[in-house]
Backbone as numpy.savetxt, mean C-alpha at the origin, in Angstrom:
# Nx Ny Nz CAx CAy CAz Cx Cy Cz
10.85 13.62 -2.45 9.41 13.30 -3.01 9.72 11.98 -3.31
8.16 10.89 -3.13 8.74 9.90 -3.22 7.48 9.49 -4.59
7.90 8.42 -5.72 6.84 8.08 -6.39 5.98 7.15 -6.04
4.76 7.44 -6.41 3.75 5.93 -5.94 3.48 5.41 -7.00
3.26 3.97 -6.86 2.55 2.86 -8.26 1.86 2.52 -7.71
0.82 1.51 -7.99 -0.47 0.58 -8.14 0.10 -0.51 -8.25
-0.21 -1.83 -7.50 -0.56 -3.30 -8.55 -1.55 -3.11 -9.34
-1.97 -4.22 -10.34 -3.12 -3.88 -11.09 -4.44 -4.49 -10.17
-4.27 -5.38 -9.31 -5.25 -5.85 -8.04 -5.77 -4.67 -7.32
-4.70 -3.66 -6.90 -5.14 -2.45 -6.03 -5.96 -1.15 -7.15
-5.49 -1.69 -8.40 -6.40 -0.28 -9.16 -7.50 -0.75 -9.19
-8.17 -2.17 -9.14 -9.60 -3.24 -9.38 -10.33 -2.47 -8.03
-9.48 -2.70 -7.02 -9.91 -2.49 -5.89 -10.71 -1.18 -5.73
-9.84 -0.37 -5.64 -9.79 1.06 -5.55 -11.16 2.01 -6.70
-11.22 1.15 -7.91 -12.54 1.62 -8.60 -13.74 0.90 -7.95
-13.89 0.13 -7.36 -14.84 -0.39 -6.66 -15.45 0.35 -5.57
-14.40 1.39 -5.03 -14.68 1.57 -3.42 -15.59 2.98 -3.71
-16.13 3.50 -2.81 -17.28 4.90 -2.95 -15.99 5.90 -2.48
-16.71 7.44 -2.84 -16.04 8.45 -3.11 -15.25 8.90 -1.86
-15.87 8.53 -0.61 -15.21 9.27 0.72 -13.61 8.21 0.79
-13.97 6.79 0.43 -12.57 6.01 0.50 -11.97 6.54 -0.64
-11.84 6.56 -1.87 -10.99 7.25 -2.88 -10.42 8.43 -2.27
-11.39 9.20 -1.72 -10.72 10.94 -1.30 -9.81 10.65 -0.38
-9.94 9.64 0.59 -9.05 9.58 1.86 -7.57 8.90 0.63
-8.06 8.05 0.25 -6.68 7.25 -0.23 -5.84 8.36 -0.88
-6.58 9.35 -1.78 -5.92 10.10 -2.84 -5.03 11.20 -2.00
-5.48 11.47 -0.85 -5.18 11.88 -0.17 -3.58 11.74 0.89
-4.24 10.66 0.99 -2.87 9.86 2.28 -1.71 9.54 1.23
-2.26 9.34 -0.35 -0.95 8.74 -1.53 -0.45 10.11 -0.91
-0.88 11.44 -1.47 -0.12 12.72 -1.58 0.81 13.13 -0.21
-0.01 12.73 0.88 0.99 12.75 1.89 2.20 12.27 2.08
1.64 10.71 2.07 3.40 9.84 1.85 4.34 9.85 0.88
4.12 10.94 -0.04 4.82 11.04 -1.40 5.92 12.20 -0.21
5.34 12.93 0.38 6.64 13.61 1.07 7.21 12.72 2.37
6.19 11.82 2.92 6.84 11.39 4.59 5.96 10.02 4.77
6.92 8.88 3.68 6.08 7.78 3.65 5.95 7.15 5.36
4.73 7.46 6.24 4.55 7.08 7.42 3.44 5.85 7.51
3.42 5.35 8.27 2.24 4.00 8.46 3.44 2.65 9.79
1.84 2.19 9.87 2.36 1.00 10.72 3.03 0.33 10.29
4.40 -0.35 10.41 4.88 -1.48 10.03 4.25 -2.81 10.14
4.18 -4.17 8.99 3.62 -5.08 9.14 4.59 -6.06 8.96
5.72 -6.27 10.25 6.48 -7.19 10.05 8.13 -6.80 9.53
8.07 -5.86 8.55 9.26 -5.71 8.34 9.25 -4.12 7.54
10.33 -3.67 7.71 10.39 -1.62 7.58 9.90 -1.02 6.42
9.89 -2.00 5.51 9.34 -1.66 4.15 7.81 -1.87 3.54
6.94 -2.78 5.06 5.71 -2.87 4.69 5.04 -2.51 5.21
3.77 -1.37 5.33 3.31 -0.57 5.98 1.53 -0.60 5.74
1.09 0.09 6.67 -0.04 -0.06 6.15 -0.80 1.28 7.52
-1.99 1.98 6.57 -2.50 3.14 7.10 -4.05 2.92 7.61
-5.01 3.38 8.36 -6.17 2.80 8.89 -7.01 3.95 8.49
-7.58 3.93 7.80 -9.22 4.53 7.80 -10.30 3.92 7.66
-11.31 4.37 9.40 -12.17 3.92 9.42 -12.09 2.19 10.20
-12.60 1.15 9.23 -12.68 -0.22 9.64 -11.71 -0.80 8.94
-10.78 -0.42 7.96 -10.59 -0.75 6.62 -8.77 -0.35 6.74
-7.78 -0.87 6.35 -6.38 -0.58 5.97 -6.02 -0.28 4.39
-5.34 0.66 4.42 -4.50 0.69 3.18 -2.50 0.06 3.19
-2.36 -1.07 2.36 -1.46 -1.43 2.90 -0.49 -1.07 1.27
0.83 -0.62 1.96 1.78 -0.61 0.55 3.13 -0.74 0.90
4.11 -1.06 0.20 5.50 -1.18 0.31 6.38 0.00 -0.06
7.60 0.37 0.66 8.24 1.37 0.67 9.68 1.11 0.09
10.10 1.42 -1.06 11.62 1.41 -1.16 12.32 3.03 -0.68
12.88 3.15 0.40 13.43 3.79 1.11 15.19 4.33 -0.17
15.42 3.48 -0.26 16.74 3.81 -1.32 16.15 4.45 -2.75
15.30 4.27 -3.55 14.75 4.67 -4.79 13.27 5.85 -4.61
12.86 5.65 -3.23 12.21 6.74 -3.08 11.05 6.00 -4.17
10.47 5.18 -3.55 9.12 4.51 -4.56 8.34 3.91 -2.93
6.88 3.76 -3.48 5.83 3.42 -2.73 5.02 2.48 -4.17
4.55 1.46 -3.40 3.77 0.19 -4.35 2.68 0.41 -3.58
1.30 0.29 -4.06 0.23 0.21 -2.97 -0.45 -0.63 -3.24
-0.82 -2.04 -2.33 -0.79 -3.37 -2.77 -2.29 -3.77 -2.67
-3.08 -3.20 -1.62 -4.43 -3.51 -1.30 -4.87 -2.68 -0.24
-6.32 -2.36 -0.40 -7.43 -1.86 0.53 -8.40 -2.60 1.39
-8.42 -2.88 2.22 -8.72 -4.00 3.00 -9.55 -3.71 4.21
-10.48 -4.76 4.55 -11.16 -4.61 5.79 -9.81 -5.27 6.80
-10.08 -4.94 7.93 -9.07 -5.22 9.60 -9.25 -6.99 9.07
-10.51 -7.55 8.97 -10.68 -9.13 8.82 -10.00 -10.06 7.84
-9.79 -9.04 6.56 -8.78 -9.02 5.44 -7.14 -9.00 5.77
-6.79 -8.94 6.81 -5.72 -8.27 7.26 -4.39 -9.49 7.17
-5.20 -10.06 8.18 -4.21 -11.24 7.87 -3.40 -12.17 6.33
-5.04 -12.05 5.70 -4.91 -12.68 3.86 -3.82 -11.75 3.37
-3.95 -10.36 3.49 -3.48 -9.33 2.76 -1.30 -9.62 3.42
-1.26 -9.77 4.43 0.31 -9.67 5.04 0.83 -11.01 4.42
-0.68 -12.29 4.68 0.46 -13.96 3.83 0.59 -13.51 2.46
-0.35 -13.22 1.98 0.02 -12.58 0.24 1.17 -12.25 0.04
1.82 -11.06 0.85 2.56 -10.12 0.74 3.73 -10.89 1.11
3.79 -11.92 2.10 5.09 -12.55 2.62 4.98 -13.51 1.37
4.31 -14.08 1.13 4.38 -15.25 0.06 5.13 -15.02 -1.23
4.57 -13.64 -1.41 5.28 -12.88 -2.59 6.19 -11.60 -2.77
7.14 -11.68 -1.34 7.49 -10.51 -1.06 8.85 -10.59 -1.89
9.55 -11.64 -2.81 10.69 -11.64 -3.87 10.17 -10.31 -5.05
9.04 -11.39 -5.43 8.30 -10.71 -6.58 7.82 -9.22 -6.42
7.08 -8.76 -5.55 6.60 -7.77 -4.95 7.85 -6.43 -5.22
8.90 -6.92 -4.16 10.04 -6.05 -3.97 10.95 -5.89 -5.16
10.97 -6.86 -6.51 11.51 -6.71 -7.62 10.83 -6.15 -8.46
9.70 -6.10 -8.44 8.78 -5.02 -9.43 9.00 -3.87 -8.84
8.71 -3.53 -7.63 9.04 -1.84 -6.97 10.13 -1.13 -7.52
11.36 -2.14 -7.53 12.96 -1.54 -7.58 13.24 -1.65 -9.00
12.02 -2.21 -9.65 12.37 -1.96 -11.57 11.52 -1.27 -12.18
10.81 -0.53 -11.52 9.62 0.36 -12.18 10.51 1.71 -12.46
């Protein structure tokens, strides 16, 4: 079983979502704890899951069996999220490994 964590920015975004999106994210988190699948985004540890026109972005540490939820954004914002993760990957991966 994988442990799941979320960045502060993800928690803020989560609070603004409608109930159907929150429900989908909660169910997806539970499913990912057993088997963290998702479309890889340039790196084995950076993945996304699709929900309607939005994407759930997360990092996976297979070694320590942890996941870090980074963002939930529209397809239009996808490149912005990818660029943010690439720019901050050392900090994000360090944070994930130190949890």
